[in-house]
N, C-alpha and C positions, 0 to 999 in steps of 0.2 A: 472771267470765264468766258471763253469763245461758242458761243450757237451756232449748227448749224444754221439756222434763218438769218444769223446778220450774215454771212456768206449770201445767200438767197436773196436777200436782201441789195446786196446790192447789185447797181438796174447794170453796168460796165462790164457787170459778169455770165450775164443772163444762166443762168443757172433756173435750170426746172427741177423742181420735187417730186419725183412718182410716187414713193410710197415712203414711209418710216416719222416716225418722229421729229419733226423739225429742231425740235431744244434742247438735240441728243445735244452735249459739251463737243467741244474739236478741236484739240488739242496737237495735233501737226497734220502738212500735209502729208501725203508718199505716194510717188508715183513705181506702179507696177508690171510688169508683162510678165509677170512670172505665175509658175502653174500653181505655185506653191511659194507665196510669199511671207510666208509666217512668223517663217528664222528672222527676218529686218524687220517686224514689228513690234513695238514695244507697249499696244493701247490705245486707243483716243485719238483714232487718227483717221482722215478722211481718204479711201485708197483710190488713186488716180488713174484709171485704163480704159485702153479703149481698143480690149477684146479683140487684142491680133492675134491669140491663137486661140480657140477652142477651150477649157480646160479639159483634161483627157479624161478628169473621173465623171465630169459634164460640171453647169454652172452650183448645181443644188447643192453637191460636194463642196464647190470650190464657197460660196458664204455660207457654211458651214464653218468650214473651218476659217475663216475671217471673224464670223461670230466668236466662236473660243475663244477668237487673239484676242478679243476686246475691237473689233474697232471700231469705231462713230459711223459707220456710213459707207457707200462706195460712188462716187462720181464716175460715170460713164461716160467717153466721148464718143459718141455717135461723125459720121460724115466723114468716117477712115477706112477703120475694118466691117463697118455694123453704119447702116444707112439709121436703124433703131436700134431702141437697147433691145435684149433678145428678149424675149417673151419668159423661156426658162430663169433666164435672172429673176426678170419681174415678178416672176412670182413664188422661185427659192427667197428671193428678201421679203418676197411679203408673209410670206411662210416662218420666219424666223423672227421680227420685224424687224432686221438693218433697212436702216436707214440710205437712198438710191433716188440719186439727183444724175439728172441730164446736163452734158459738158456741153455746147453745141461746138459746128466744127470754129469759129471767129474766136473763142476763145482758148490760150495756148494754156497748157497745163501749169506753167509760170506764171500765169496773172494769176489766179490764185492763188497758188500758198505766197506771193506776194499781199494778197488782201488781206490775207488767214494771219502773216504776221504784222501789217501794220493793227491788224484788231487785235493783235495776243499783244503787242507793246500800248496800245489806248487802255487794252482791260486790265496792263499791268501796272501802270501808272492812276488810271483811277481807281483802282483797287487802293495805292499807297496813300493816294490825296486822301480816301473816307478811312482808312486807319490809323494816319493823321487825326483825323478827324475825332474818334475815335480815343483816341491816345490822349486826346485833351477833353473827352469826357469821363476818360475813366480819371483823373487829378482829378475833377470837378466834381465827379460821386466820392473817391476816397477822399474829402475834402467834408460831405456833408453825414446828416447821423445813417447811423448802422453803414457805412460807410463799407464792413467786408459785404454783407450782403448786396449792395446795391451795383458793387466790383461785379460777384459773381454773375449776376444775372446777366448788364454789360456782354463779357464776356463770355458769356454762352450761347445771347445773341449775334454777336460777331458771329464766334464761330460755326453757326449754324444745326448747337448741341443744344447742351447739360455742362454745369461748373459743378465740380465739391471741394471745397481746402481740404485737406488733411492733415491728420499731425502725423509727428513719426513713424507711428504706431499701423500705419495708415488706417483710423480710425476720421468721421470724419466731422471736423469743428463750423463747417456752414456753409450751405449747398444753392443753387439757384433750385433744384428738385428732391421731391420728394424720393426718387428712387436709390435705389444704393446707388456706390459708385463698382466696377464692371469688374468681374475677380481678376481680369486675365491685367488689372493697372495697379493692382493689390500686389500684382506679382512684380511688376513692372518696378514698385516703390519699395519692394526687398532688394532688392538686384543694384540703385543707384543709394539707395539712401546709406549719409554716410563719404559722399562725392562730395560733397561743399554743395557753397550758393550757386554754385553757376551747372550742378545738376539738371540731366534733361533726358524724358524717356520717351519714345512712341510708339505708334505700330498701329500697324491701315488692314482692316480684315476687311469681310463679306459683308460684317454689319458694319462701317463708318472706319473714321480713324480716333487715332487714344492717345493724347500728348498728357503727357506730365515734366511737371516746371519743377525746380528747388522754387519757394518763397519765400527767402527771410534763411534763418536758421533751424529751424524749427516745423515749416507750414511746408506743403507740399500743392501747387494748382492742379488739380485733373479738372481736362476737355474733351469731349467727348464734340464730333460733327462728321459727316460727312467725310469720302473716302478724295478728295479731292481738297485741298489743303492752303487756297492761296498760300505764297508769301506772306504776301502782306499782314495776315492774320498771324501767321505766326507770332511777328514784331509784335505785332496786338497784347497776347498774349504771352509775351516777353515782360510790358510792361504792368498787365494787372497779374503779373508773380511778381513782382518788385513792388506793386500796393499795396500788393493782400502783406507779404510781408513786413511793409512800414508798419499796415496796420497792425498786424500782431504783435513786434516789439512795443509796441505803446500801451500804453509806461512805462507798465512794469521792466522791462529787459528793452530801454534805451539803443542795450548797445545791438539787440539783434538788427537792430535797419543797417548800419553801416558797413556788413556786407554786399544791400545789395544796392550801396551808392557807390560802395566799389567800382561794386562791375559794369554799374548805367556810366559813368566817367570814362574809365575805362575804355567799354563798348561805344563810346563817339555821343552820350546821350545825355549829353552839358541841359537843354532848357531844362529837363526830365527831371532829372537829378536835382538843377539848382530849384524849381520847384520840391518835390519830396524832402530836401534838404531843411526849408524855408518853413517846414507843417511840423519840424521834430522840437525843436532846430536843433543842428549842424549843421555849423560852415565849412563853407568847401572852399577849399585854399587856393586860389589862382596871382601868382602860376603857383605851380605846385609841382613833388618834385616823389616818383613815384619809387619807392621802395619792396622790390623783393625777398622775400621771407623764406626762409624754411627752419624750422628749431622750436630759437623762441621767437616772439613776434617782438617789436620794437615796438617803445610803445605812444601813443600819439590818441585822437580821436573816433582817427578813418583809418581802422584796420581791417583789412579780411582776411579770405584764404590764403593769401598766397603774396598780400600786394597790399600794400599802406602806402595812405597816400599822406604828403606831408606839406605846408609852406615852406618856403626857401626860407625864414628867418625862424621858423622852431622845427630843426629837420631835428627825429632824435637821442640821443645819446649813444653810439655806436662803436665803441671802443674797438680797437684794429688790434688785438689783439690774439692771439692765441690758440686759450684756452675759451674763449667767451663761447658757449655754447649755442651748437647751429650756425646759421650761412647768412647775410645779405648784403643784394649787391642795388647801388644808390646811382637812380639814374641821373642824368642833365636836368636844373631847372626847365619849364617847359609853360605854357600859357595852359590855362584850363581845358581852350575847347582840340591842346594838341598832346593830349594826354594820351594816349595813343602811340605817339613816341616817345616819352619818358618812359613808357611800361619797355617797349626796346632795347632803350638803352640801360634798362634796369635789368635787364634780362640778359643782357650784355657783360655787367658786370659780376651777376649772380654766377657765368659763366666762366671768370675766373677767380669765384672762391677754393678753398679746400681746407685744408687740415691747420696748414700754415698762415694762409688767409681765409677766416671768417667774413671778413667784410672789406668789398671795392669797391672804389664808388669811378662812373663815368666822368672822364675826361674831357674828351674829344680827341685822344692822342693814340687810345688804341684802331689797329687796322679797320674791324667791323665795323667801327661809327664813323668812316667814313667812309664807311663804299654803303652803295645807294640797298638799301633792304634786298628791292625785289632781285635783283643780280647778287649778291651774295648769298639770300637764300637757293637762290637757283642753282649756284653753284654749290654747297653744301649737301645741295640732295643727289645732284649728281657723284661729285664724290663717298658722298657715303652712298651707295647703293650698294643692296644688295646684303645689307649687313641686319640682320636680327636681333631684337632688342641684348640680346644673353652675348653676343658680344658688339653690338655697339656700346654694352655697362663695359668688357674688357676692357676696348679699346681707350674706352675714358678712362678710369683705374687704373693701365699701363702706363698712359701718356702723366695720370696723376702722378703716375709715384716714377716721374723721372727711367720710366725700362726700366728701375728693380725688382724687377722680380719674386722674391719671396718678397717684402712689402705686399703689393698688386696679389698675390697670391692667400697673405693673408685678408689684404678687404676684403675681398671678393670673397673668402671662405670655403677656398675650393685647391684643391691640393697642387702640386705646382708641376706637377706632368698635368692636369688637366690645365692648366694653364697657357702653358706648352703648345697643345692640342688647341688651343682656345687661338690664341695667337699666330698659329699656323692656318687655320683656317678663314683670318682675317684679312691675313696677308695675302691667301689665293683670293679672296671675292677681291677685296681692294685695290688689286694689282700692283702690290709695295710695300717697299722691305718695312717694317716698326725701324731700323736701325737706322733708317734712315735722318739728318737731323731735316732735312728741307719738309722731305713727307708729313717726316712727328710734328713739324710746324703746321703745315697744310691742314692737316687731322684735326687738330685742336681746334684750327679755325671751325672750320664745319662742323664742330659738333658744338662751339661755342654759339654759333650761327642758328643750330638749332635746338635750341635750347637741352643739350649734351644730353 
């Protein structure tokens, strides 16, 4: 977090504080000579102006609108429209507590913007370094006595608030405070409960922020803190949730650890995954194969909600039989650190599965595997732009049934006339004919690239 005092301490800017709290947080710099600039502000800005035109309603009303918009302060450039900061503006800022800064003639507004950008970048780097240290602390605390309570207290301190470990009903399992969890968080839990090991919910209100993250398969980490939560802190809370899921699963339910480990590996957090796996212990394969599954999960020790991690020599038995319940897409072998790429190939293989082909393997011969991921994803989003979820599902089912309308209608559970109307709407949105084989091929490729 960057404070106004950090800008004031920059000697080259020669800014002078006229009034207000120098400790106020500054998120960005905005420049405006408008009578009412609030439509272009998000809150937290240092607004720079030369007072080219005195606001029609007067400086007091102008300051009132800025305060209502959440502006952090005003930087007034003197020596152009005004030799000094207007007294009425100084009085209005003092009356509302708005920070007011004098910007001298030699200091261009762009210099203030650049300095703040540098400070924000430095602050973010420092926050990420601090978060890495906290994550190492969390791993060490988890391995110690009363690891659950120790991790909760450290997570609460990192977030600047309080922390609770809840079960699926919302009952408190452990906490860093004797205070009960906020009722709004329990409402959030009811919304996301049952959405798997990656589920999360957050809310920001007048009293601060509330964050809820799944912790394994049956626990939830709840953390409250200030309104502004740095991105690095969110990563720290993800680590805490993973550790608490691990601690909750030991020793009676070791299976509850695996979704946490699978998510860490797929998210690229292999160092933490290795440390956690060593404490269970669960061996992490390297190289590995990612399997995306639906319906019946594959066999193996590392099976998550939708993905499984397998060694290259112990792939689960996934026979390519039409009557196999469920579907599976088997990715290409990759090193542990490249599991995200393995997931991508598993997703592409999964997109090629269907009733007649429940299992598909990534073999490097399909077009999506040969195209740069970012380029393919961008093209696919543009190609399918405008399709709502219903039309998207309709087009996918139609293509999966090779354009046969009756089987498509039965698969979707709709009447043939309803299907015909939906397909006509989809053609209008896409600007394409679903009877054209080239268009069908492109749309099938786009659906596969975006997960169907």
